[in-house]
N, C-alpha and C positions, 0 to 999 in steps of 0.2 A: 385849542385851549391848553394852557400850561397845566402840568399835573399839579394836583392840590398839594402834594408834598413840598413843592417849591415855594409855597406862600405860607409863612408861619401863622398869619391871621386865619387863612383858610383851614389850616390844620387844626385850629382850635375850635372850629364850629362845624356842626353837622351840615351836610348838604341836603337842602330840601328837594325832594324828588317831585317834579311837577307832572301833571297829567300828560303833558306833551312829551315828556321823556318816556312815557309808557305806551305810546301809540304802537300797538302791536298788530294792527289790522293789516291784512294782506293787500298790497297795492293792486288794484284791479287792472292797472296797465300792464302788469306782469302776466295777466291771464287774457290773452288775445283770442278769445273765442266766445260764442254765445252760450252754447251748452256743451256738455261733455260728449254729446253725439258727434260733434265735429272733430274730436281729437282722435289721432291715430293710437291704437293700443300699443302698449309697451312691448318691445321684443327683448328686453333684458331686465335684470333685477336692479331696483333702485337702492343706491347707498350701500351696497354690499360687495364692492369691488374686491376687497381683501378675501372675503369668504368665497366668492365665485372663483377667484384665481386659485385658492387652495383646493376647491372641489375639482377644478380642471386638472390641477397637478396630481392629485390623488388618483383620479380616474385614469390618467395617462400612464401611471406606473403599474406594471403588472408583477413587480417583484413582491415576494412575501413580506408581510409586516406593514405595507403601506395602506392600511385601513384608515378610516376617517373618524374623527371625533368632532361632531358639530356641536359647538357650545354657544350659549347665549341665553337671554331671558325667555321665558315662556311667552308665546303669542307673537313672536317676532317673525314667524314664518319659516323657521328652520327646516321643518319637514317638507313643506311645500317647495321651497327653493331646492333642497337636496333632491327631492323626487323629480322635479322638472329637469334637472341636469342628468339624473340617472336615466330618465326616459329617453332623452336625446342620445345618450351614449348607448343604451340598450338597443335602440332601433338600428344602430350601425353595426351591431354585433350579430354573429351567427347564433342561432339557438343552440343551447348545450345539449348534451346527450341525455337520452332516457336511461333510467336505471331500474332494474328488476331484481327481485330475489327469486331463486328457484331451489328446488329440492337438491340437497347434496347427497347423491346416492352412495358415496363413500363414507360420509360422516353426517348422518341425518341431523345431528344437533348443531351443525354449523352451516346454515344456508349459504349457498353461493350467490354471487352477484353476476349480473349480465349487463353490459353496456351496449346500447344501441343508438344509432343516430336518431335525432328528434323525429317523432311521429311514428316510430316503428315498434315501440313497446306495446301499445294497445293492440297492434296488428298481430304481434307474436302471441299475446295473451289469447286473442280470439282464435288464432290458428291452432294453438295447443288445445283449446276447448273443442274445436271441431275435430282435431285428431282423436281425442279421447272418445268423442261421440261416434266417429267412424270406426274406431277400434271396437267399441262396444257392440257395434252391428256386424262388422266384418269378421272378427275372430269367432264369435259363436256360429256364424254362417259357415265359416270354413270347417268347423268341427262337425257340422251336420251333413257334410257331403258323403256319398256312398263310398268314394275312394278312401276317405279317412276312416270310415267305419270298418271297411274291409281290411285295411292295413292294420288297424288296431286289433281287430278280431284275430288276424294272423299272428300278431305278437302275443296276444293272450292265449291263443291255441298252441302256439309254439312253446310257451311256458308250461301249459298243462300237459302237452305231449311229452315234453322233456321229463317232467316229473313222473308221469305214468310209465314212460319207457324205462326209467331207472329203477322204479319199483318192480316193473315186470321182469327186468333182467335178474333182479334178486330172486323173484318168485320162480323163474325158470331154473336157475341154479339149484334152488331148493327142491324142485320137483325131480331134477336129475338124481338127487340124493334121497328120494322118497320122503321128502319133507314138504308139507303144505304151508304156504304163506296165507295167514288168515287176517282179514280186515274186519275188526270188531269196533263197536262204538267206543271202546276204550283205547283203540289204536291198533297197531299191527302186532301179530304174534306168529310163532312157528309151532307146528305139531307134526309128528310122524304120520305117514300115510300107510294105508292097507287097502288093497283092492280099490284104488282110486278114491278112497275115502279117508277120513281122519281116523287113526288108530285109537281104539278105546283105551283108557288108562289101564284097565286090567290086562289087556293084551300087551301093552308096553312093558308092564312090570313082569310079565311072563316071559319076556325075551331074555336071551342069555345076557349076562352082565356085560360082556364085551360089546355086544350089539347096542345095548343101552348107552354105554359110554361113547360109542362111535356116533350115535345119533345126537347125544348131548353136545359133543364137541362140534359136530357139524352145525347144530343150531346156534352155538355161540359164535361161530365164524359168520354165519348168515346174519345174526343180529348186528354184528359189527359192520357188515356191509350195508345193512338196512339203515343203521344209525348214520353211517357216512352219507348215504343218500339223503336222509332227512335233514342232516346238518347242512347239506348243500342247497336245500330248497330255498332258505332265505336269500342266499347269494344269487340263486337263479332268479328269485323274485325281484331282487334289486336290479339285476341285469335287465330283466324284462321291463321294470319300471323306468330304468334309464333309457331303454329303447323307446318306450312310450313317450317319455319326456322329449327325447330327440325328435320323435315323430311330431309331437305337439309343437316343438320349437320350429321344425321345418314348416309345418302348416302355418304357425303364427308368423314366421318370417316371410312367408309368401304374401301375407296380408300387410304386415308392417313395412316390409321393404318398399313396396310401391308407394305407401302413404308417406313414409319418412323421406324417401327420395324426392317425392313431389314437394315436400316441405323444405328439404335441403336446397332445392333449386331456387326457392324464393329468398333464401338467406345465404347464398353462395359467397357473398362478399363479407360475411361476418364470421370470422373463425370461432369466436366464443360461442356463438349460437350453434354452429356446426358441431363443435365438441359436445355441447349440451345435448343436441339431438342424437348423437351417437350413444351417449349414456342412456337417453330415454329408450332408444331401440333395444339396447341390451337388457334394460330393466323390464321392458314389456315382454321380451322373449322369456325372461325368467319368471314372470308373474302373469302369464297368460290366463291363469285361472281366475284372476281378479275380474276379467272382462266377461266371464261366463255368468249367465243368469242363475240365480238360486233355484234349484229344482223343487218342485212341490213336495212338501214333507221333509225337506232338508234344512229348512230355516231354523235359526236358533229359537230357543224358548224365550218367554218373556223375561225371565230372570237373566238368561244368557245374553239377551239383547241389551239389557241395561248395563251389564258388566263388560261387554265386548264392543260397545259402540265406538270407542276410539280406535279399535283394530278391525272394524268391519271392512268389507271390500270397498264399499262406497267411500269411506273416509280415507282408505289407503290409495284410492285413485286421485286424491288431492295432491299427491306427490307430483303429478304431471301438470298441475296448474302453474301459472306464472303470476307472481305477485308484483304488479306494477307499482313501484315505489313512487316514481315521479315520471311524468311525461310532458312533452312540449309540442307545440305546433311547429311544423317544419318551417314556417315563415313567420314565426312569432317574435323573433329577436330574443335577447337575453332576458331572463326573468327578474322582476323587482318584487321583493317580498317584504312586507311590513308585519312583524309579529307583535301583536298588541299584548300578548300574555306569554312572555318568554320564560316559561318554566324549563326545568331540565329536560323533561320529556318532549315539550313542544319545540325545543331547539334541536336535539339530537335524535328524536324519534322515540318510539316506545314499542314494547312487545306486549300485545294484548293476550288475554287468557279467556278460555271458555270454561264454565263450570259444568262438570259431568259427575253426577252422583257424589257431590261434595268435594270433588277434587278439581283443581285448576289445571287445565291442559292447554298447550299451545303448539304451534307449528309455524313454518316459515310464511304461511299465508296470513299470519296475524302480526307481522312486522309492519309498523306504520311509519310513514315519513315524518320528519320534523322540519322546522323552518330552514335549517341548513341544507337539507336535501332539496327542498323546493327552490331555494335560492342558488343552489350549486351551479356554477357557470355564469352567475349573474351577480345580483346585489341584494344585500339583506340590511334592512333598516330596523334598529332596535332602540328602545328607550333605555338609557343608561341606568336610571334609578330603578326601573322595573327589573332589569337583569340583575342588579346588585342585591335586590331584596328577595329574590327567589332562591331557595336553597340549592346550592351547587350549580346554579345556572351559569354564573360568571366563570367558575372553574371549568365547566364543560365547554363553554365557548372558547376559552383560552387554549384548552387542550386540543380542540379541533383545529384552531388556527395554527397552533404550534406544529402539530403532527401532519397537518394538511390532509386529514382523513376524518370521516365521521364514523364513530364507533357507537353503535346503539346497544345500550345495556339498561336494565331496569334500575330505577333510582334506588330501590332497596339494596341492590347489589353494590351500588356506588357508596352508599352509606354504611355498608356492612351489616345491614339489618336482616338480610335474607341470605341463607346459605344453600338453598335448594338449587338443583340443576336447572338451568334455563338455556335458551338458545344463545348462540354466539354468532350472530350474522357477520359475514365477511365485511370488513370496513369498506366504506365508499370513499374513493379519492375526492378531496375537496379543493375547489378552485372558486373562491367567492370573495367579493369585496364587501366588507362589513362597514356600516355607518352607524356609529353610536351617537345618539342625540341626547344632550343633557345640559344642566346648568354649569356655569363656569366653576362654581365651588366644588361640584362633584368631580370635575376633571382635575382640578388642582389637588384635591385631597387624594384622589385615586393615584395620581402621578407620584405623590409623595409617599404613599403607603404601599403601592404595588409596582415594583420595578418592571414588571412584564408589560405594563400599559405602554411604556415608551417603545418597547420592542414590537408590539403587535399593532399599535395605533400611532404610526409615525406622523400622520398628517392631521394637524389641528385646523379646524374650520371655525374661525371666531367671527360671530355675527355682530354687527353694529346695532345699537338701539336707535340711533338717530343719524342725521346727516346735516351738514352746514346749510343754513337757509340762504338762498340767493334767488335772483330772478329766474335763472335757468333751473335751479332746483325746484322752485315753486311750480314752474310749468311742467317739469318732469313729474312732480307729485300729482298735478292735475291729470296727467296721462295715466298715472297709476290708479287714480280714482275712477277714470273712465274705463280702464281695463277691469277693475273690480266690479263695476256696475254691469258691464256686458257679460262677464263670466257668470253672474247670478241673475241675469235677466231682470235688472232693476231699471227704474226710470232714470233718464239722464238728469243731471243737475245743471242749473244755470251757473254762471261764473261767480255770482255773489255767494251762492251756496257752497261752491268749491272753496272760495276764500274763507268761509266759516270753518270748513273742514280742515283747511291748512292751519288756521289759527288754533283749532283744537289740537292739531298735531304738535304745534309748538308748546301748547299748554301741557300735553302729555310728556313732552321732552323736558319739561321744567327748565326751558331755556328759550328766550326770545330769539336767539340767533341760530337755533337748530330745529329740525323737524323730526318727530318720532316716526320711524318706519315700521312700527309694530302693526302687523296686518290684522290680527284678531280684533283689537279695539276699533280699527278703521272700518273693517267690514261690518262689525256690529253697528257702528254709527250710521253707515250707509243703508243698511237694512231697516233700521228703525226710522230714519228720515224718510225712506221710501214708504213706510207704513203710514206716516202722517200725510205724505203727499197723496197717497191713495184715498185716505179718509176724506180729503177735501176734493177729490175727483180731478186732481191735476195730472197732466201728462209729463210735466217737468218739475223736478224738485226745486224748492227755493230755500233761501237762507232761513226763512221762518220755519220750514220743516226741520232743518238741521238744528236750529235753536231749540225747538220743542223736543227733539230727540235728546239733546244734551241735558235739558232741564228734567225730562222724564227719567233719564239715566241717573242723575243725581238724586232726584226725588225718591226713587225706588230704594236707594241705599242709605238715606240720611236719617233713619229713625233714631239710631243711637245718638247721632250728632244733635238732632233736634231736642231729644230728651235731656241731654247734658246742658244744652243752652238754656232750656226752660228752668232747670234747677239753678243756674246762675241768676236768671232773671227773678226767680222766686226767693233768692237769698239763701238757698240751701248750700250752694257752693259759693264761697265768699270771693268775689272778684270786684274790685272797685274800678270805676271808669271815670271818676272825677275826684277832685280834692287832692290833698297832699299827705304824705305819711313818711315818717322816718323809718329807714330799714325795711321798706316794703316795696317790691317791684313786681309788675305783671310780666311773668315769663310766658312763653308760648310753647305748647307741647303739641305733637302730632300723634294721632292714633290711627292705626291701620286695621280696619275690620273688613275681612273679605277683600274685595277689590276696591273699597272706598276708603280714602284717606281724608282726614279732616283735622283742622287745627282748633285748639281750645286754649284760652288764657288760664293760667294757673298762678296763684299767689305764692311768691317766694319771699321769705322773711329772713332777717339776720339779726342776731344780738351780739353785743360786744361787752366784755368786761375784762378786768385784770386777770392775767393768766400767764401761761408758759409759752405763748407764741403759737398755739395750735388752733387751726381752723377745723372745727368739728363738722363733718358731713353726717347729718342725722340719717339720711337715706342709706348711707353705707353702713352706719352702725346698726341700723334696723334690717340690714341685708336686703334692702329694696333698691339699692343703687348698683347699676352695672359697672363693669371695669372702666369703660370709656367715660362714664359720668364721674366716677371716682378720680380718674386722671385729671379731668377738667377742674375739679375742686382743688386737687393738689397743686395745679398750676396757679391757682389764686394765691396760695401761700408763697409760691415763688415770685409772683408779681409784687406782693406786699413787701417781701424781704428785699427785692431788688430796687424798689422805687423809694421807700420811706426809711429814714434813719439808717442809711447804709453802713454806718459805723457802730451801730448799737443793736443789741438783740431785741426782737419784738417781745413785748410783755402783755400780749392780749390773749384772751380766750374767746373765740367767736364760734357761733353755730349757725348753720344754714339748713333750711328745710323747705321742701315743697309742701305747702299747707294742703290738707285734705287730699293727700295722695295716698292711694291704697293699693297701688300696684308697683311693678318694677319701673324704675326710671333709668333710661339708658341714653347715651349720647352726650356730647358736650355742647349742644346748641344752646343750652340755658346757662352756660358758664358766664357769659357777659351779664345776664340779668342777675345771677347770684353775686357777681363782683359788685355790681352797682348797688345791690341791697346792702352788701357788707360795707362798702365805702360810705354809703348814706348813714349807716349806723355809726361808723367811726367819726364822721364829720358832724354828726347830729344835724344833718341837712335833710329836709323833707324832699321826697321824690314825687313828681307829678303822676297821679294815678290814672290820668287820661291816656298815658302812653304804655305801650307794651314793648318788650325788647326781645330780639333773638340774635344769636351770634355766639361764636366761641372766641376766646381770648388767648393770647400768647403771654409768656412771662415778661415780654417787653411792652405789653399794653396794646398790641395790634388786635383789631377786631377781625375775625376770620369768617369765611363763608360757611354756611350750613345748608342742610338739605330741606326740601319741602317748604321753601319760603313762601310760596303762593298760598298754601293752605293755612299757614300761620297768620299771615296778614289778613286773609279773609275770615278766619275764625274770630279774631279780635274785632274786626270791623262789624261782623254780624251781631256781636253782643252790644257794641256801641250803638248800632243802628236801632236795635230793638229798644234800648233804653232812651234813645234820642240823641242824635248827633249834636254836639255843642260847638264844634269848630275848634275845640281845644284837645282833641283826641287824635291819636295816630300811633304809628309803629316805627321803631328804630330797627333798621336792617343793616347788615354789613354792606359796605360799598361794593364789595366783590360779588354780591348777590343781585345787584340791580339788573344785570343782564339776564337773570333768571326769572324776572318778574313778568308773568303773563296773567294779569289779574282779571277777574270778572268785570264786566262793564259797570256794574253798580258801584264798585270801588273806585274805578277811574273817574266816574261821574262825580262822586263825592270829593275826590281830589281836585277836580276841575272847579267845583263849586266852593271849595275852601272849607267844607264841613268836616273833612278828615284829612290827615296829613301823613306823609311818609318821609322819613329822614334816612339818609345813607351816612353811616359813620365808618371811619377807618381806624379810629383810636378810641381808647377808653376815655380820654379827656373830652372828645367830642360828645360822647354819650353822656358824660357827667354834666356837661354844660346844657345839653338839650333837656335832660331830665330834671335838673335842679333850677335852671334859670340863672345860675351863677357861673362865673368863669372858673374853669378847672385850675388854671394857674400853671405857670412854668417857672423853673428855678432861675433866679437872677444870677448876676455875676458872682455873687458870694455863695451860690449854691443853695439859696433858701427860696421856698415858695412864698409868694406874697400873702400877707395876712388877709383873711377874709375870703380868699379863694377856697375852693373845695379841697384842693391838695394841701393848701396851707393849714386848714382846719384839721385835716386828717393827720398830718405830721405832728401838729401841736398836740393832738389827742394821744398819739402814740408816744410822744415824748413825755407827756404827763403820766401815762401808764408806766413808762420805763422808770421815771423818778419815783413813783409810788412803790414800784417793785423793789427799787434799790433801798428805799427807806424801810420797807418791810423786812428786807434781808438783813439790814443793819440791826433793826429792832429785835429780830429773832436770833441773831447770832449769839452764841454763848460767850460771856466775858472771859478773858484770859487772866488767871490768878498768878501773882508773882510767887516764885519759890525761894525759900531761904537758902543761902549759900551753904554748901556742904563743907563740913570740917575735914581736916587732914586725916587720911587713912593711916591707922596704926598697923 
């Protein structure tokens, strides 16, 4: 068929869309099966070739920065498809290493990390627990042997004998000089002797002065010798204690060596573990007393226990524990982690605290893993919106990916709200592939506002909402339905039911030539159809079950739609569906409430009078019009200026309004209806109220495609049907939107019966002719519109307004007074 633009007569009239033009039923010959039970399940993703290639590309690159951003609308199956490919890739990879935190004996505030092959972390944790238990039994037993007691007694006796011998030597020297060494409760003292006894004071004072002086000088020398001995006692005691410690260390070493060596042999291939076990051995030798049981009567008091709980022997033995941060099965493949609540702490881990007597305490055993730890060596899936809305989560994620290490720190420290000393765990090296999932708008905004996004997420995975409809695509879609039914253990569907599901997919795509591949609404429909099939006791779902599911779905969500329609029928909302009216056109608006979109007619009116050439948009003036709607109204002014009186200024003042509109109006899909109302008012030609209009216009008068055309047509049809179809009602839609029409069967039945009509228009002139019943008119060879046509009447009205404006200008212009000639200047 030749294009309509090649025939001037065809260009002047709207094309009537017949019911046969809207046959959108799925051809059953494309579905060569009885039920879906006969179909092979799909082994690939339908309609997402671009996205699948991008996923494969991103997973194949191990270089930094090649993380993935999966974008597309919600419910399209982004997470499911991504997870399927990640699972296939993860199964081919070796499981990553286990990570542990252990006590840092050199810097207790900075826990050290240990890396072990998959499956060994829990084993090391259990082995260290057994080591501590065996040391708690073996060390006390070693100190209970007769050999140890005898050796310790020797050391203690050696110290006592050394002390006594030194004092005895001082006493012997004193006796040689007839001076006695006295041991009193107050300490040691010297006194002169007489007849093997202590000389009485009276006898001492009776001695010659020279003898007294000799004795006093001798006592002073002896006192210095005794003081030297007493001053040496602490040193001798320390030496004795050191020998005891060395003895304890030798005894402890005999126990620890065999246990540690046995443990070392099990981890001989892991140098980090061997170095850690060496540190454990030295620390146990230095703190053997921790493994000794508390003797009866030596325990702390109740108050002491409350204030020393954190430094008790039991708590100090925690230093030998192993804090397993993450562990993996030896044959489990790479991990896949989806973090549903990606806070800062849930991403990079957290350091927990315990409350003790009002104080918060922590240690390396309270360091907890985050999603990055669990996904390390594998894959991490995150919701982009959730990450961006959590404080500092996005910054923490970028920092980890940039530095390729996970640094765990309290959120309060990151915010600068807490200045107290806390743990600084050694960072964990990071090797992870992150997949962010989010809407396209989030990606585009983030890419524009954060330059680091392009550096860290180089692979864009863009999911399609639909795929072209063809015989092969429909059969492929049927296999998708079969796979979804099997995955959820639902009843199979017969091929007529599958055809109805495919038709609904076209409806959701808003395009008769495409099929929506959104998995969430598809699965919901299959589950609900299965429910109705079960209710009637069927083993195979039918088209009736699918239809009932669709009707029930719409019924659950149409309360607001029904109430608005009732108000139109009751006359509360003024919408005419018959008769004629100048400057009044039925526009079509779409409302989205939740997941339900519906169309409703709305009255659009225009008034025209003499003015300065301005078209007033009342919605904009009232701040109820969005920028796109305002743009559409401004285009109307451009259309008027370009089509009528091209050599003269327009002298009209027009106003446009959506009657009984109490919310924001956005979009340009009503600009055609607004233009028709304005042109009707200018031409003083009535418009048929049995028609509604949707479409946007260009400055050249072309009618352009709009969205949600199905809901708009069905919204006006529902009002007309409730009032009674007269055969003189219908909707004008852009020609470019005919391919988008996938209307409910009651609409197509009315079209077939001739009780409702649908017209496709390409130009404003076609719409004018359909709405007014008059020819729009084209300029003749002289450049004039024929009289009596709509365009002729409009231009005549504008010319009249221009003439009136000129007369008013002349009438109000100030007269020019003649001036007397000036005389000669003297």
